C-alpha positions in Angstrom: -3.6 -13.5 -19.3 -4.6 -10.8 -21.8 -8.2 -11.2 -22.7 -10.2 -9.7 -25.6 -12.9 -7.1 -24.8 -15.5 -9.7 -25.8 -14.3 -12.3 -23.3 -14.0 -9.7 -20.6 -17.7 -8.8 -21.1 -18.7 -12.4 -20.9 -16.8 -12.9 -17.6 -18.2 -9.8 -16.0 -21.7 -10.7 -17.2 -21.6 -14.2 -15.8 -20.2 -12.8 -12.5 -23.1 -10.4 -12.3 -25.7 -13.0 -13.0 -24.2 -15.5 -10.6 -25.1 -13.3 -7.6 -28.7 -14.2 -8.2 -28.1 -17.9 -9.1 -24.9 -19.8 -8.6 -25.2 -21.6 -12.0 -25.9 -19.3 -14.9 -27.8 -20.5 -17.9 -26.8 -19.8 -21.5 -30.2 -18.2 -22.0 -29.6 -15.7 -19.3 -26.2 -14.8 -20.7 -27.7 -14.4 -24.2 -30.5 -12.2 -22.9 -28.1 -10.0 -20.8 -25.7 -9.4 -23.7 -28.4 -9.3 -26.4 -26.7 -11.9 -28.5 -27.6 -15.3 -30.1 -27.5 -18.6 -28.2 -25.0 -20.0 -30.7 -22.6 -17.2 -29.9 -22.9 -17.9 -26.2 -22.3 -21.6 -26.7 -19.1 -20.9 -28.7 -17.7 -18.5 -26.2 -18.5 -20.7 -23.2 -16.6 -23.5 -24.9 -13.5 -21.3 -25.1 -13.8 -20.0 -21.5 -14.2 -23.6 -20.2 -11.0 -24.6 -22.0 -9.2 -21.6 -20.5 -10.2 -22.6 -17.0 -12.5 -19.7 -16.4 -15.8 -21.7 -16.3 -17.1 -25.1 -15.2 -19.9 -26.3 -17.5 -22.9 -28.3 -16.1 -24.8 -30.1 -18.9 -28.4 -28.9 -19.3 -28.0 -26.3 -16.5 -25.3 -23.7 -17.4 -22.0 -22.5 -16.2 -20.2 -21.5 -13.0 -17.1 -19.4 -12.6 -14.0 -21.3 -11.4 -11.7 -19.7 -8.8 -9.6 -18.4 -11.7 -12.8 -17.0 -13.2 -13.8 -15.2 -10.0 -10.3 -13.8 -9.6 -10.3 -12.5 -13.2 -13.8 -11.0 -12.7 -12.7 -9.1 -9.6 -9.7 -7.8 -11.5 -11.9 -6.5 -14.2 -14.3 -5.0 -11.7 -11.4 -3.3 -10.0 -10.4 -1.7 -13.3 -13.9 -0.5 -14.0 -14.5 0.9 -10.5 -11.2 2.8 -10.3 -12.1 4.4 -13.7 -15.5 5.3 -12.3 -13.8 7.0 -9.3 -11.5 9.0 -11.6 -14.4 10.1 -13.8 -16.5 11.1 -10.8 -13.9 12.7 -8.5 -11.5 14.3 -11.0 -13.6 14.9 -14.2 -16.9 16.0 -12.7 -19.1 13.2 -14.1 -22.3 12.5 -12.2 -22.7 9.1 -10.6 -25.3 8.1 -13.2 -22.9 9.0 -16.0 -19.7 7.1 -15.1 -20.7 3.5 -15.8 -20.9 3.7 -19.6 -17.8 5.9 -19.8 -15.8 3.4 -17.7 -17.1 0.6 -19.9 -15.5 2.3 -22.9 -12.2 3.0 -21.2 -11.6 -0.2 -19.3 -10.8 -2.4 -22.4 -8.0 0.0 -23.4 -6.5 0.4 -19.9 -3.4 -1.6 -19.1 -2.7 -3.1 -15.7 0.2 -0.7 -15.3 -2.1 2.3 -16.0 -4.7 1.1 -13.5 -2.1 0.6 -10.7 -0.8 4.2 -11.3 -4.4 5.4 -11.3 -5.0 3.7 -8.0 -2.1 5.5 -6.5 -3.1 8.8 -8.1 -6.6 8.5 -6.5 -5.0 7.7 -3.1 -6.1 4.1 -3.1 -9.9 4.4 -2.9 -11.9 1.5 -1.4 -15.3 2.1 -2.9 -16.6 3.4 -6.3 -19.2 6.3 -6.6 -22.1 3.8 -6.2 -20.6 2.3 -3.0 -19.3 -0.9 -4.5 -16.1 -2.3 -3.0 -13.0 -2.0 -5.2 -11.2 -5.4 -5.3 -7.5 -5.7 -4.7 -5.0 -6.0 -7.6 -4.7 -9.8 -7.0 -8.4 -10.3 -7.5 -9.3 -10.7 -3.8 -11.9 -8.7 -1.9 -11.5 -7.4 1.6 -14.1 -8.6 4.0 -16.6 -5.9 5.1 -17.2 -6.0 8.8 -20.5 -4.2 8.9 -23.6 -5.9 7.4 -25.6 -4.0 4.9 -29.3 -4.4 4.5 -31.5 -4.0 1.5 -33.7 -0.9 1.7 -36.7 -3.3 1.2 -35.9 -5.0 4.6 -36.4 -1.8 6.7 -39.4 -0.9 8.8 -41.3 2.4 9.3 -39.4 4.8 11.5 -35.9 3.3 10.7 -33.1 5.8 10.2 -30.4 4.7 7.7 -27.4 5.8 5.7 -27.3 4.9 2.0 -24.2 2.7 1.4 -24.4 1.1 -2.0 -26.6 1.2 -5.1 -26.6 -1.3 -8.0 -24.5 -0.1 -11.0 -27.5 0.0 -13.3 -27.9 3.0 -15.6 -31.7 3.2 -15.5 -31.7 2.9 -11.7 -29.0 5.6 -11.3 -30.8 8.0 -13.7 -34.0 7.4 -11.7 -32.4 8.1 -8.3 -30.5 11.1 -9.7 -33.8 12.7 -10.7 -35.1 12.0 -7.2 -32.0 13.7 -5.7 -31.4 10.4 -3.8 -27.7 9.8 -3.3 -25.0 7.9 -1.4 -24.0 8.6 2.2 -27.2 10.5 2.9 -29.2 10.1 6.1 -32.9 9.2 5.6 -35.9 8.1 7.7 -38.4 5.6 6.3 -41.8 7.3 6.8 -44.3 5.3 4.8 -44.7 2.1 2.8 -47.4 1.5 0.2 -48.7 -2.0 0.5 -50.1 -2.0 -3.1 -47.2 -1.0 -5.3 -44.3 -1.4 -2.7 -43.2 2.2 -3.0 -41.9 4.0 0.1 -41.7 7.6 1.3 -38.5 8.8 2.8 -37.5 11.9 4.7 -34.1 13.5 3.9 -32.8 14.3 7.4 -30.4 17.0 6.1 -32.9 19.0 4.0 -36.1 18.0 5.8 -37.7 17.1 2.5 -39.8 14.1 1.5 -39.3 11.8 -1.6 -40.9 8.6 -2.9 -38.9 5.6 -4.2 -40.4 2.9 -6.4 -40.7 -0.6 -4.9 -38.9 -1.9 -7.9 -35.7 -0.1 -6.8 -35.6 -1.1 -3.1 -33.7 -4.4 -3.4 -31.0 -2.7 -5.4 -30.2 -0.2 -2.6 -28.1 -1.2 0.4 -28.1 0.7 3.7 -26.7 0.7 7.2 -29.1 1.3 10.1 -28.6 4.4 12.3 -30.0 5.4 15.7 -32.6 8.2 15.4 -30.1 10.6 17.1 -27.3 10.1 14.5 
C-alpha cells in the first residue's frame, strides 16, 4: 500500500514510542511530532480504518501486525539510505538521520531493493540498528545486548548500537565515542550518573553523561579481548 509521507511519519513515530510503552497515547504522539491533538485524532481514525492501528478508548493506540510490518519496511528503507550516505557519500554517523528522512519518502521499493544489492546486503545501519527484511520481518539476534547503564566498574565492552537521536549522536561524535570500539568502564559518579571510560585502542579517557547510558547498547568482552 502506497502511503503519504505524513502517514509514514505517524507509523514510525508510534513504533518508536511503543518500545517504551505498548499502548501509545495521543498526547505522546502529538508531543513527539509537535502537532495538535486534533490532528492526531484525525490521523489515528484513518490508520485504524486501514488496519494499521488498534484503538483503546481513553488509553491510546497499538500497532497491529500489519502496522508493525509496515513500520519495519519503513525502517528498512531509512536504514539502507543511512548506510549509503555513511559508506558511499562520506556523511558522518551523526549527519545521516536527517538526510535519510528527506530521501526516504521519495524512494520507491524498487530503488531500495537495488540499493540493498548495491550495498551488498548490509545487516546493520551506521548506528548499529538491525535492518529489517523486505517483507517487514526482523531476523532474531542471537547475542544479547546490554544497556551501558547496566555495566559494572572494570567491565570491558564493545559498542554495538546507539539510539538514532540527533542530539545524542552529535554529543557522542564530539566525545569521539563510536560504534565497534572497545572500552573499559573505569568510574561511575553516584551523583549525576556519568561514567568514565577508557578507550582501549588509544589509551585515552572520556566521560559520558548518565542521560545517554540507556541509549547505548553494548556486548561484554573478556579483559583480554
